[in-house]
VODRENMAR-317938 format. One line per field, with one value per residue (C-alpha): x, y, z. Coordinates in nm, 4 decimals. Each point is the difference from the previous one (the first is absolute). Layout:
<recs>
X <- (X_...) .
Y <- (Y_...) .
Z <- (Z_...) .
</recs>
This chain:
<recs>
X <- (0.4702_0.0892_0.3377_0.0148_0.3366_0.1312_0.0687_0.3440_0.2719_0.3707_0.1649_0.3578_0.1581_0.0274_0.3682_0.0634_-0.1892_0.2078_0.3407_0.0151_-0.1120_0.2097_0.3138_-0.0586_-0.0695_0.3065_0.2253_-0.1399_0.0191_0.3563_0.1120_-0.1776_0.1265_0.3531_-0.0182_-0.1551_0.2469_0.2874_-0.1363_-0.1023_0.3270_0.1960_-0.2035_0.0166_0.3753_0.0571_-0.2123_0.1847_0.3347_-0.1160_-0.1212_0.3228_0.2101_-0.2286_0.0192_0.3780_0.0317_-0.2258_0.1998_0.3283_-0.1452_-0.1275_0.3403_0.1716_-0.2432_0.0680_0.3743_0.1013_-0.2125_0.2235_0.2911_-0.2314_-0.1941_0.3258_0.1460_-0.3328_0.0121_0.3614_-0.0771_-0.2869_0.2212_0.2620_-0.2547_-0.1614_0.3357_-0.0219_0.3227_0.2997_0.1890_0.3021_0.0651_0.0986_0.0761_-0.3342_-0.1714_0.1938_-0.1119_-0.3616_0.0357_0.1596_-0.3168_-0.2145_0.2033_-0.1004_-0.3670_0.0078_0.1352_0.2283_0.3637_0.0875_-0.1542_0.1802_-0.0058_0.2098_0.0129_0.0334_0.3266_0.1597_-0.0290_-0.2097_-0.0878_-0.1413_-0.0505_0.0484_-0.0250_0.2710_0.0502_-0.3722_0.0239_0.2117_-0.1198_0.2775_-0.0028_0.1544_0.1230_0.0769_0.2033_0.0505_0.2392_0.3144_0.3392_0.1667_-0.2769_-0.0694_-0.1335_-0.2807_-0.2256_0.0366_-0.1946_-0.0503_-0.0812_-0.2601_-0.1062_-0.3417_-0.1549_0.1308_0.2839_0.3155_0.2828_0.2870_0.0808_-0.0296_0.1003_0.0588_-0.0982_-0.0671_-0.3512_-0.0573_-0.3455_-0.0822_0.0881_-0.1638_-0.3237_-0.1582_0.0227_-0.0123_-0.2967_-0.2570_0.1133_-0.0462_-0.3435_-0.1104_-0.2110_0.0381_0.1225_0.1748_0.3581_0.1339_0.0721_0.3398_0.2443_0.3144_0.2158_0.2418_0.1140_-0.0351_-0.3693_-0.3054_-0.0780_-0.1456_-0.2811_-0.2422_-0.2627_0.0883_-0.2701_0.0659_-0.2014_0.1132_-0.0641_-0.0626_-0.0370_-0.2909_0.1639_0.0205_0.3755_0.1497_0.1184_0.1081_-0.1225_-0.1209_0.0394_-0.0662_0.1062_-0.1757_0.1446_-0.1412_0.1380_-0.2729_-0.2534_0.1535_-0.0261_-0.3696_-0.0627_0.1747_-0.2421_-0.3097_-0.1870_0.0099_0.3831_0.0018_-0.1158_0.0048_0.2071_-0.0617_0.2351_-0.0028_0.1644_0.0431_-0.1438_0.3404_-0.0017_0.2442_-0.0646_-0.1011_-0.0846_-0.0980_-0.1283_0.2771_0.2970_0.2345_0.0812_-0.1154_0.3600_0.3594_0.3235_0.2852_0.3263_-0.1498_-0.2833_-0.3684_-0.1418_-0.3790_-0.1464_-0.2777_-0.2672_0.1124_0.3498_-0.1201_0.1920_-0.3368_-0.1162_-0.3707_0.0288_0.2251_-0.2388_-0.3070_0.1769_0.1019_-0.3509_-0.1456_0.2383_-0.0952_-0.3735_0.0226_0.3191_-0.0717_-0.0626_-0.1006_-0.3185_-0.1319_-0.2574_-0.2267_0.0081_0.1129_-0.0748_0.2215_0.0812_0.3642_0.2120_0.3228_0.2235_-0.2943_-0.2185_-0.3067_-0.0380_-0.2827_0.1252_-0.1466_0.1825_-0.1248_0.1391_0.0862_0.1010_-0.0047_-0.0254_0.3747_0.1192_0.0330_-0.1578_0.0416_-0.1624_-0.0960_0.0178_-0.1652_0.0433_-0.1511_0.0775_-0.3141_0.0980_-0.0328_-0.3765_-0.0748_0.1675_-0.2861_-0.2572_0.1591_0.0173_-0.3672_-0.0897_0.1682_-0.1677_-0.3400_0.0431_0.0988_-0.2907_-0.2427_0.1021_0.0170_-0.3429_-0.1472_0.1193_-0.0887_-0.3476_-0.0864_0.0929_-0.1767_-0.3077_-0.0452_0.0082_-0.2067_-0.2782_-0.0342_-0.0003_-0.2689_-0.2264_-0.0600_-0.1711_-0.1952_-0.1538_-0.0986_-0.1524_-0.2023_-0.1404_-0.1018_-0.1628_-0.2050_-0.1211_-0.1166_-0.1688_-0.2026_-0.1205_0.2446_0.0546_0.1809_0.2947_0.3322_0.3080_0.3065_0.3239_0.2930_0.3543_-0.0860_-0.0526_-0.2384_-0.2284_0.0070_-0.1194_-0.2826_-0.0988_0.0059_-0.2137_-0.2543_-0.0224_-0.0192_-0.3030_-0.2448_0.0801_0.0025_-0.3645_0.0241_0.3002_-0.1380_-0.1641_0.3096_0.2110_-0.2386_0.0389_0.3768_-0.0118_-0.1907_0.2552_0.2855_-0.1659_-0.0185_0.3668_0.0876_-0.1991_0.1841_0.3360_-0.0840_-0.1036_0.3316_0.1880_-0.1841_0.0834_0.3648_0.0027_-0.1510_0.2709_0.2695_-0.1524_0.0059_0.3622_0.0982_-0.1779_0.1844_0.3318_-0.0698_-0.0757_0.3192_0.2031_-0.1425_0.0771_0.3599_0.0332_-0.1354_0.2242_0.2998_-0.0796_-0.0510_0.3264_0.1909_-0.1405_0.0814_0.3485_0.0554_-0.1225_0.2172_0.3024_0.0335_0.0354_0.2053_0.2413_0.0287_0.0760_0.2403_0.1841_0.0479_0.1228_0.3459_0.0124_-0.1317_0.2698_0.2641_-0.1276_-0.0134_0.3611_0.1022_-0.1814_0.1558_0.3455_-0.0719_-0.1119_0.3126_0.2186_-0.1741_0.0404_0.3710_0.0666_-0.2529_-0.2027_0.2665_-0.0297_-0.3565_-0.2329_-0.3184_0.0940_0.0957_-0.3265_-0.2036_0.1852_-0.0663_-0.3651_-0.0707_0.2275_0.1995_0.1865_-0.3252_-0.1605_0.2865_-0.0026_-0.3815_-0.0069_0.2002_-0.2405_-0.3046_0.1370_0.0831_-0.3474_-0.1614_0.2030_-0.0949_-0.3653_-0.0116_0.1746_-0.2640_-0.2847_0.1520_0.0353_-0.3652_-0.1128_0.2006_-0.1610_-0.3467_0.0682_0.1345_-0.2980_-0.2603_0.0824_-0.3568_-0.0597_0.2806_-0.1755_0.3084_0.2497_0.2995_0.3351_0.0415_0.1905_-0.2286_0.1925_-0.0707_-0.3765_0.0250_0.1949_-0.2426_-0.2926_0.1775_0.0787_-0.3666_-0.0946_0.2727_-0.2581_-0.1473_0.3350_0.1859_0.0053_-0.3092_-0.0439_-0.1973_0.2057_0.3339_0.0152_-0.0385_0.3366_0.0587_0.2481_0.1316_0.1522_0.0465_0.1529_0.1821_-0.3007_0.0121_-0.2243_-0.3555_-0.2666_-0.3284_-0.2692_0.1785_-0.3099_-0.2028_0.2869_0.0368_-0.3723_0.0498_0.2957_-0.2023_-0.2983_0.2181_0.2052_-0.3100_-0.1610_0.3194_0.0095_-0.3710_0.0579_0.2973_-0.1992_-0.2769_0.2596_0.1878_-0.3145_-0.0328_0.3644_0.1900_0.2889_0.2499_-0.1525_0.0320_0.3631_0.0773_-0.1728_-0.0084_-0.2438_0.1832_-0.0622_0.2567_0.0418_0.2056_0.0759_0.1785_0.0417_-0.1686_0.1504_0.0962_-0.3614_-0.1583_0.0504_-0.1684_-0.1128_-0.0969_-0.1607_-0.0484_-0.1231_0.0118_-0.3606_-0.2628_-0.0469_-0.3378_-0.2009_-0.0205_-0.3616_0.0999_0.3194_-0.2031_-0.2162_0.2680_-0.0066_-0.3817_-0.1697_-0.1837_0.1493_0.1415_0.0526_0.0253_-0.2823_-0.2574_0.1431_0.3628_0.0265_-0.1890_0.1279_0.1365_0.3653_0.1345_-0.2395_0.1303_0.3576_-0.0493_-0.1382_0.2888_0.2642_-0.1623_-0.1837_0.1988_0.3508_-0.0399_0.1331_-0.1084_-0.1262_-0.0175_-0.0887_0.1564_-0.1177_0.0434_-0.2391_0.1917_0.3232_-0.0815_-0.0708_0.2132_-0.0957_0.2200_0.0003_0.1650_0.0467_0.1522_0.3106_-0.1015_-0.3589_-0.0390_-0.3296_-0.1704_-0.2318_-0.3008_-0.0268_-0.1907_-0.3383_-0.1736) .
Y <- (6.4075_-0.1832_0.0537_-0.0261_-0.1259_0.0887_-0.2674_-0.1557_0.1820_-0.0685_0.1249_0.0329_-0.0461_0.3181_-0.0743_-0.0313_0.3222_0.1807_-0.1440_-0.0017_0.3600_0.1280_-0.1716_0.1044_0.3613_0.0286_-0.1612_0.2131_0.3217_-0.0627_-0.0857_0.2977_0.2362_-0.1309_0.0477_0.3430_0.0938_-0.0967_0.1933_0.3015_-0.0030_-0.0189_0.2812_0.2116_-0.0464_0.0854_0.3103_0.0852_-0.0451_0.2258_0.2633_-0.0250_0.0523_0.2801_0.1673_-0.0386_0.1415_0.2893_0.0613_0.0011_0.2345_0.2396_0.0002_0.0675_0.2857_0.1569_-0.0705_0.0966_0.3159_0.1567_0.1038_0.1687_0.1820_0.1301_0.1172_0.1631_0.1965_0.0969_0.1073_0.2180_0.1529_0.0909_0.1429_0.2094_0.1350_-0.1590_-0.1920_0.2021_-0.2322_0.2348_-0.0901_-0.3652_-0.0687_0.1475_-0.2241_-0.2975_0.0881_0.0217_-0.3459_-0.1208_0.0956_-0.1737_-0.3178_0.0058_-0.0091_-0.2457_-0.3541_0.0812_-0.0700_0.3155_0.3353_0.2161_0.3105_0.0009_0.3482_0.0754_0.1807_-0.3283_0.0785_-0.1964_-0.0834_-0.2974_-0.1916_-0.3755_-0.2885_-0.2220_-0.2224_-0.0270_0.2165_0.3177_0.2840_0.1968_0.3010_0.0043_0.3215_-0.0255_0.2778_0.0327_-0.2667_0.1504_-0.1443_0.1622_-0.1233_-0.3646_-0.0867_0.2525_-0.1606_0.0365_-0.2127_0.1651_-0.1391_0.2092_0.0905_-0.0822_0.3028_-0.0896_0.2525_-0.1246_-0.0564_-0.1687_-0.1501_-0.3775_-0.0893_0.1573_-0.1610_0.0672_0.0602_0.1069_0.1501_0.0801_-0.3474_-0.2075_-0.1875_0.1520_0.3338_-0.0855_-0.2398_0.2241_0.2952_-0.2103_-0.1204_0.3490_-0.1459_-0.1940_-0.3569_-0.2924_0.0236_-0.3435_-0.2527_0.1092_-0.2271_0.0787_-0.2127_0.1014_-0.2660_0.2579_0.0559_-0.2208_-0.0819_0.3041_-0.0886_0.2835_0.1211_0.3513_0.2573_0.3277_0.3087_0.2972_0.3478_0.3018_0.3694_0.2195_0.0439_-0.3778_0.0121_-0.3076_0.0618_-0.3538_-0.3429_-0.0973_-0.3644_-0.2528_-0.3602_-0.2699_-0.3306_-0.3109_-0.2506_0.1142_-0.1492_-0.3438_0.0677_0.0827_-0.3187_-0.2116_0.1315_-0.1140_-0.2948_-0.1888_0.0041_-0.2696_-0.2652_0.1644_0.2402_0.3591_0.1832_0.3067_0.0021_0.2428_-0.0817_-0.1327_-0.2489_0.1931_-0.0476_0.3105_-0.1614_-0.3389_-0.1497_-0.2627_0.0369_-0.0023_0.3452_0.1016_0.0898_-0.1143_0.1887_-0.0679_0.1939_0.2626_0.0527_-0.0761_-0.2245_-0.0199_-0.3413_-0.1180_-0.2084_-0.3106_0.0465_0.0436_-0.2036_-0.0930_-0.3235_0.0819_0.3468_-0.1392_-0.2891_0.2259_0.2435_-0.2773_-0.1464_0.3468_0.0763_-0.3267_0.0690_0.3760_0.0636_0.3736_0.1668_0.3204_-0.1770_-0.0197_0.2779_-0.1409_-0.2520_-0.3485_-0.3185_-0.3041_-0.3388_-0.1077_-0.2963_0.0916_-0.2865_-0.2412_0.2348_0.1758_0.3716_0.2452_0.3305_0.3499_0.2410_0.3581_0.2928_0.3212_0.3307_0.3689_0.3197_0.0641_-0.3033_-0.2929_-0.3185_-0.3059_-0.3388_-0.1271_-0.3813_-0.1892_-0.3782_-0.2418_-0.3772_-0.2078_-0.2381_0.2855_-0.0214_-0.3406_-0.2190_0.0509_-0.0685_-0.3389_-0.0892_0.0899_-0.2250_-0.3024_0.0772_0.0205_-0.3466_-0.1570_0.1730_-0.1437_-0.3601_0.0599_0.1638_-0.2969_-0.2508_0.2163_0.0937_-0.3644_-0.1051_0.2933_-0.0567_-0.3550_0.1017_0.3129_-0.1901_-0.2388_0.2886_0.1912_-0.2994_-0.0911_0.3278_0.0179_-0.3415_0.1241_0.3121_-0.2226_-0.2050_0.3083_0.1586_-0.3160_0.0023_0.3622_-0.0941_-0.2581_0.2675_-0.0105_0.3789_-0.0296_-0.1547_0.1790_-0.0463_-0.1007_0.1878_-0.1789_0.0840_0.2037_0.3686_0.0596_-0.2890_0.1277_0.3374_-0.1779_-0.1835_0.3206_0.1774_-0.2863_0.0029_0.3783_0.0188_-0.1188_0.2866_0.2732_0.1035_0.0483_0.2199_0.2119_0.2622_0.0319_0.0412_0.2713_0.2025_-0.0380_0.1166_0.3164_0.0811_-0.0639_0.2242_0.2877_-0.0449_0.0083_0.3206_0.1646_-0.1214_0.1251_0.3382_0.0268_-0.0946_0.2695_0.2619_-0.1065_0.0112_0.3506_0.1212_-0.1598_0.1618_0.3420_-0.0493_-0.1189_0.2955_0.2446_-0.1721_0.0185_0.3720_0.0532_-0.2021_0.1991_0.3255_-0.1076_-0.1200_0.3310_0.1919_-0.2054_0.0735_0.3691_0.0232_-0.1889_0.2303_0.3166_-0.1310_-0.0712_0.3435_0.1756_-0.2164_0.0905_0.3810_-0.0341_-0.2382_0.2498_0.2839_-0.2131_-0.1245_0.3543_0.1466_-0.1455_0.1620_0.3273_-0.0084_-0.0672_0.2833_0.2356_-0.0770_0.0650_0.3369_0.0963_-0.0869_0.2219_0.2828_-0.0348_0.0027_0.3102_0.1733_-0.0742_0.1294_0.2761_0.1161_0.1691_0.3335_-0.0281_0.2059_-0.1359_-0.3623_0.0941_0.1875_-0.2898_-0.2526_0.2180_0.0503_-0.3760_-0.0843_-0.2447_-0.1603_-0.0765_-0.1237_-0.2482_-0.1226_-0.0355_-0.1737_-0.2943_-0.0243_0.0085_-0.2826_-0.2083_0.0613_-0.1000_-0.3211_-0.0855_0.0755_-0.2242_-0.2791_0.0326_-0.0137_-0.3036_-0.1765_0.0695_-0.1185_-0.3208_-0.0637_0.0613_-0.2420_-0.2651_0.0387_-0.0075_-0.3515_-0.1089_-0.1985_-0.2519_-0.3396_-0.2142_-0.0358_0.2301_-0.0138_0.3451_0.1942_0.0485_0.3089_0.1629_-0.0462_0.1419_0.3044_0.0605_-0.0059_0.2353_0.2429_0.0082_0.0711_0.2652_0.2798_-0.1443_-0.0757_0.3295_0.3000_0.2202_0.3506_-0.1304_-0.3099_-0.1655_-0.2851_-0.3680_-0.1728_-0.3169_-0.2380_-0.2554_-0.3170_-0.1929_-0.3459_-0.1613_-0.1424_-0.2186_0.0593_-0.1154_-0.1574_0.1884_0.2094_0.3391_0.2145_-0.1897_0.0015_0.3782_0.0308_-0.1834_0.2228_0.3107_-0.1112_-0.0699_0.3213_0.2171_-0.1465_0.0725_0.3607_0.0455_-0.1330_0.2339_0.2971_-0.0702_0.0163_0.3051_0.2105_-0.0034_0.1006_0.3237_0.0522_-0.0149_-0.3196_-0.1683_0.1103_-0.1427_-0.3307_-0.0210_-0.2160_-0.2975_-0.2871_-0.2797_-0.2351_-0.3123_-0.2732_-0.3260_-0.3580_-0.2466_-0.3109_-0.1310_0.0061_0.2925_0.3750_0.2477_0.3636_0.1766_0.3487_0.1612_0.3422_0.1728_0.1212_-0.0878_-0.3627_-0.1716_-0.2025_-0.3780_0.0149_0.2042_-0.2007_-0.3237_0.1487_0.1947_-0.2417_-0.0381_0.1315_0.3341_0.0592_0.3499_0.2485_0.2948_0.2524_-0.0584_0.0881_-0.0424_-0.3788_-0.2952_-0.2629_-0.2098_0.1108_-0.2375_-0.2804_0.0104_0.0295_-0.3114_-0.1896_0.1123_-0.1193_-0.3255_-0.1279_0.1436_-0.0188_-0.2884_0.2309_0.1412_0.3447_0.0614_0.3019_0.0700_0.3045_0.1348_0.2723_0.3205_-0.1213_-0.0633_-0.2747_-0.2338_-0.1929_-0.2984_-0.1447_-0.3367_-0.1017_-0.3058_0.0969_-0.2443_-0.0965_-0.3800_-0.0377_0.2097_0.2649_0.1553_0.3690_0.1951_0.0809_0.1592) .
Z <- (9.0106_-0.3158_-0.1614_-0.3796_-0.1230_-0.3436_-0.2611_0.0000_-0.1977_-0.0409_0.3230_0.1136_0.3351_0.2052_0.0626_-0.3738_-0.0711_0.2594_-0.0900_-0.3821_-0.0742_0.2895_-0.1275_-0.3611_0.0963_0.2226_-0.2579_-0.2806_0.2032_0.1177_-0.3528_-0.1540_0.2682_-0.0470_-0.3766_0.0213_0.2734_-0.2255_-0.2971_0.2009_0.1900_-0.3228_-0.1522_0.3151_0.0341_-0.3658_0.0395_0.3191_-0.1757_-0.2861_0.2450_0.1984_-0.3125_-0.1223_0.3406_0.0058_-0.3536_0.0938_0.3193_-0.1959_-0.2669_0.2659_0.1688_-0.3349_-0.0705_0.3385_0.0306_-0.3551_-0.0034_0.2674_-0.2320_-0.2510_0.2720_0.1444_-0.3328_-0.0900_0.3263_-0.0648_-0.3590_0.1224_0.2688_-0.2638_-0.2434_0.2740_0.1104_0.3435_-0.0632_-0.1216_-0.2357_0.0064_0.3638_-0.0419_0.3662_0.1018_-0.2559_0.1391_0.3523_-0.1211_-0.1533_0.3269_0.1876_-0.2603_0.0495_0.3674_-0.1021_-0.2919_-0.0312_-0.2953_-0.0737_-0.1992_-0.0999_-0.2566_-0.2167_-0.3210_-0.1564_-0.3694_0.0856_0.1066_0.3707_0.2453_0.3580_0.1811_0.3231_0.0320_0.2433_-0.1461_0.3043_0.0678_0.3151_-0.0211_-0.2261_-0.1732_-0.2335_-0.3506_-0.1636_-0.3760_-0.1599_-0.3751_-0.1224_-0.1589_-0.1017_0.2996_0.2305_-0.0899_0.3459_-0.0049_0.2623_0.3767_0.2470_0.3386_0.3407_0.1844_0.3502_0.1432_-0.1766_-0.3465_-0.0083_-0.1804_0.2450_-0.1859_-0.3362_0.0122_-0.3593_-0.3402_-0.3306_-0.3679_-0.1318_-0.3618_0.0463_-0.3622_-0.1253_0.2713_-0.0868_0.3118_-0.1848_-0.3707_-0.0019_0.1806_-0.2174_-0.3110_0.1147_0.1076_0.2790_0.3272_-0.0622_0.1621_-0.1235_0.0824_0.2731_0.1303_0.1854_0.1963_0.2269_0.2711_0.2497_0.2777_-0.0765_-0.0604_-0.3676_-0.1749_-0.2448_-0.0652_-0.2442_-0.1171_-0.0827_-0.1841_-0.0909_-0.2159_0.1408_-0.2241_0.0786_-0.1086_-0.3410_-0.0534_0.0474_0.1618_0.3568_0.0757_0.1039_0.3468_0.0889_0.2751_0.0546_0.2060_0.1214_-0.1719_0.2525_0.2375_-0.2417_0.0690_0.3738_-0.0477_-0.2005_0.2647_0.2643_-0.1912_0.1547_-0.3274_0.0018_0.2712_-0.2474_-0.3450_-0.2053_-0.1122_-0.2331_-0.2263_-0.3445_-0.2819_-0.3404_-0.1093_0.2886_0.2199_0.3721_0.1946_0.3368_0.1438_0.3231_0.0149_0.2311_-0.3004_-0.1409_-0.3518_-0.0885_0.0344_0.0677_-0.2446_0.0020_0.2310_-0.2480_0.0571_-0.2700_-0.0138_-0.0782_-0.2226_0.1689_-0.1902_0.1501_0.3589_0.2616_0.1522_-0.1697_0.0393_-0.1580_-0.2736_-0.0768_-0.0088_-0.2321_-0.2420_-0.0116_-0.0442_-0.2850_-0.1734_0.0189_-0.0687_-0.2047_-0.0407_0.3349_-0.1818_-0.1127_0.3582_0.0305_0.2696_0.2844_-0.1088_0.1979_-0.0676_0.1478_-0.0362_0.1085_0.1748_0.1118_0.0030_0.2031_-0.1379_0.0668_-0.0716_-0.1428_-0.0260_-0.2311_0.0416_-0.2064_0.1838_-0.1565_0.0777_-0.2012_0.0118_-0.1953_0.2416_-0.1395_0.2233_0.0618_0.3470_0.0184_0.2905_0.0293_0.2542_0.0096_-0.0527_0.2796_0.2490_-0.0062_-0.1634_0.2675_0.2418_-0.2748_-0.0796_0.3680_0.0395_-0.2957_0.1588_0.3303_-0.1726_-0.1593_0.3313_0.1696_-0.2567_0.0736_0.3728_-0.0056_-0.1920_0.2599_0.2958_-0.1245_-0.0773_0.3535_0.1605_-0.2207_0.1267_0.3646_-0.0624_-0.1787_0.2931_0.2460_-0.1917_-0.0722_0.3666_0.1154_-0.3254_0.0787_0.3471_-0.1543_-0.2376_0.2903_0.1996_-0.3062_-0.0628_0.3623_-0.0355_-0.3265_0.1913_0.2494_0.2871_0.0235_0.3325_-0.1707_0.0348_-0.2047_0.1958_-0.0747_-0.1557_-0.1133_-0.3124_0.0596_-0.2918_0.1045_0.3561_-0.1288_-0.1829_0.3201_0.2011_-0.2620_0.0047_0.3789_0.0065_-0.2312_0.2714_0.2319_-0.2642_0.0379_0.3784_-0.0393_-0.2865_0.2237_0.2143_-0.3147_-0.1254_0.3208_-0.0190_-0.3619_0.0985_0.2704_-0.2418_-0.2604_0.2499_0.0851_-0.3693_-0.0491_0.2883_-0.1337_-0.3488_0.1363_0.1843_-0.3197_-0.1976_0.2651_-0.0067_-0.3813_0.0065_0.2396_-0.2173_-0.3108_0.1652_0.1068_-0.3490_-0.1610_0.2238_-0.0767_-0.3753_0.0284_0.2031_-0.2528_-0.2932_0.1817_0.0588_-0.3600_-0.1355_0.2395_-0.1181_-0.3670_0.0748_0.1979_-0.2696_-0.2706_0.1936_0.0758_-0.3687_-0.1113_0.2620_-0.0698_-0.3703_0.0351_0.3195_-0.1723_-0.2869_0.2410_0.2048_-0.3071_-0.1311_0.3291_-0.0598_-0.3453_0.1456_0.2656_-0.2644_-0.2247_0.2989_0.0898_-0.3608_-0.0037_0.3330_-0.1343_-0.2996_0.2313_0.2147_-0.3114_-0.1351_0.3377_0.0063_-0.3514_-0.0719_0.2973_0.2118_-0.1878_-0.1303_0.2210_-0.1618_0.0777_0.3554_0.0475_-0.1380_0.2213_0.3024_-0.0936_-0.0313_0.2987_-0.2091_0.2900_0.1863_-0.3212_-0.0607_0.3595_0.0091_-0.3402_0.1409_0.2926_-0.2301_-0.2161_0.3076_0.1438_-0.3298_-0.0087_0.3612_-0.0801_-0.3082_0.1889_0.2735_-0.2529_-0.1728_0.3354_0.0846_-0.3445_0.0371_0.3399_-0.1459_-0.2829_0.2388_0.2333_-0.2806_-0.1206_0.0845_-0.3227_0.0379_-0.0051_0.0511_0.2803_-0.0422_0.1735_0.1602_0.2631_0.3026_0.1082_-0.3369_0.0553_0.3542_-0.1173_-0.2892_0.2420_0.2436_-0.2811_-0.1019_0.3641_0.0381_-0.0014_0.3196_0.1638_-0.0518_0.2313_0.0117_0.1419_0.2975_0.0780_-0.0753_-0.2501_0.0812_0.0356_-0.2016_0.1644_-0.2462_0.1359_-0.3215_-0.0057_-0.2910_-0.1868_-0.3113_-0.3008_0.0820_-0.2231_0.0408_-0.1655_0.0256_-0.0476_0.2580_0.2513_-0.0512_0.0740_0.3316_0.0939_-0.0918_0.2141_0.3062_-0.0340_-0.0580_0.3130_0.1960_-0.1262_0.0833_0.3512_0.0548_-0.1368_0.2525_0.2795_-0.1358_-0.0409_0.3792_0.0638_-0.0395_-0.2375_0.2879_0.1422_-0.3390_-0.0259_0.3447_-0.0769_-0.3815_-0.1912_-0.1492_-0.2389_0.0248_-0.2978_0.0624_-0.2543_0.0673_-0.1206_0.2377_-0.1604_-0.3438_-0.1157_0.1830_0.0436_0.2320_-0.0332_0.3238_-0.0067_0.3411_0.1189_0.3385_-0.0056_0.2644_-0.1091_0.0112_0.2542_-0.0305_-0.1204_-0.3065_-0.0511_-0.0317_-0.2774_-0.1880_-0.2966_-0.0141_-0.3185_0.0405_0.3465_0.0450_0.2799_-0.2384_-0.0573_-0.2745_-0.3401_0.1049_0.0111_-0.1518_0.2426_-0.2896_-0.0059_0.2662_-0.1011_-0.3572_0.1276_0.2136_-0.2993_-0.2260_0.2499_0.1181_-0.3088_-0.2897_0.1494_0.2528_0.2706_0.3368_0.1051_0.3745_0.2135_0.3403_0.1945_0.3512_0.1079_0.0617_-0.1666_-0.3640_-0.2534_-0.2075_-0.3148_-0.0888_-0.3528_-0.0636_-0.3647_-0.1683_-0.1973_-0.2741_-0.0720_0.0072_-0.1880_-0.2729_0.1340_-0.1705_-0.0546_0.2665_-0.1549_0.2921) .
</recs>
């Protein structure tokens, strides 16, 4: 066989071809990657810094919205209570006690009522811990100290006078400014210093209250501590390396994340500081730079981004305005030093340059040795290929040290035996195809079963959702008229007492010699009527309370649409479920009721889906009641009394992360064969039409998949069954809503 060789062309050494492009590529790639890494890192870090400051500003604004809305919510509630007559402003001590109870529920420093008569009442937490009651009488020349501050007992009842002081209600800004505005406003930032107490710096809110005739009754007020804003800012992550502070439009400090206080104490007086006078050098420097670039803070209407130099250090600033509808207008300033995130970028740049030079030297050295290593087997491959070209088909390529060339040699040697093995491969392919068909058939059958189970779960979920909506709607419709009746029973009782007093008075003065009145009283049996009237009113009150309790349980149980984890009281869900099942638990003419034994532990609040957990409790309790009914139907009334049917509910904390709910009955239990299948879909021992077999399967899925918990069944034939639920107190990872 003749080999035709191509004409000579300019050729390069294989070693040169391998080394030069390899070195150039590596050097170029390392340099380009280093440059792009620097630019991308710089851009990413700047974006990260912007997002961090935006997130911090948003977090601060949200906290301000929530924290500073408390005083106005409280005074709105108090104003409504006064207008509706629920709070008698003539009884100052009773008003003070009402405010005392509000102070237990809200994080406020003072709640007050200043009447247009000059009188007033209030409750305050001056030392940050103890709540006292203030009683303000009308200030007169012979009574200059018109205010008494009382200590109280644990129920808010005044016990003894702690101090007396002077308070000119009608001339105080807390009264005059809301009256002048005619609407709820922020009055001022009020400061007070007493060496015996912590510094008192509060924002004071006021709201005028008018009667139905638009006549001024007084002003309700509430004060909230501003130093807690500094405590909040100090807890932010960004405070470890940056600064966050809040200022008024005139530059006065409201709060800051620095350890230094936004005020000083001079001559037993609190003096608030402007940001440019802050003892913290970083806050002071930022404020000065900010004032130079934006002289008029009132001109800031949207978020401003600035870069300033403070003491030779560059900082990125975000200035975000915050205001509310009641008159507060502040600026939130967030500053992060540039060096915080640029130091690593600069270090990476130096490392990239060194890597470029190191890579150049290393790749050149490696390229030389690699080219020699690659060239040798290629020459052997060329010789073997030429031999085959001349007709020696028995030639075989010998393996070397390069994996890819070894694969080529194996492929070349394998080609000769391919034809002989083709038929064997075809038979193997047919057998494999049959196995695949069988496997696919099994997969389709499994998918069909899963589809049926999912369909049944969806139907069950929709039924429970519809039931929850129906129950919630019925509860709402019942609750409104019952609340109206319940609210008016007190008035009815009061009116009845007044009428009875009138009757008694008339009897004493006029009825002794009036035969018609005596005859009428005897005819209507007045004494029985009066006695029975009290009983009727009491029965009505007990009845409405019972209805309201049932409605509340229905509303708690019907929370089927809650898609997020809620922190709830497990015992409340258990009691709501028991109340709904009360008709099956109570005494019946043919048998005594089922006893519920509660052995509740001291459980913390638990994160869960309340509606789904209520569904699980309902399924387990209904099964227990059904099992007990099956036993009781075979026993006499006396036998049930001697050995009553019982459901025992025990709750306990297993450890710091886990709690346990155990629900046990003393029915007949179940054999092991049923116990093993209790959580299987469509498995039921109940008659057709009474059970779908999905209740316990869905319950198992709710506990294990949606709450990362455990649901176990323990049963002894002839003694009863016990279901044990173990739930994490706090969910560690986000869970998806149960859709089946």
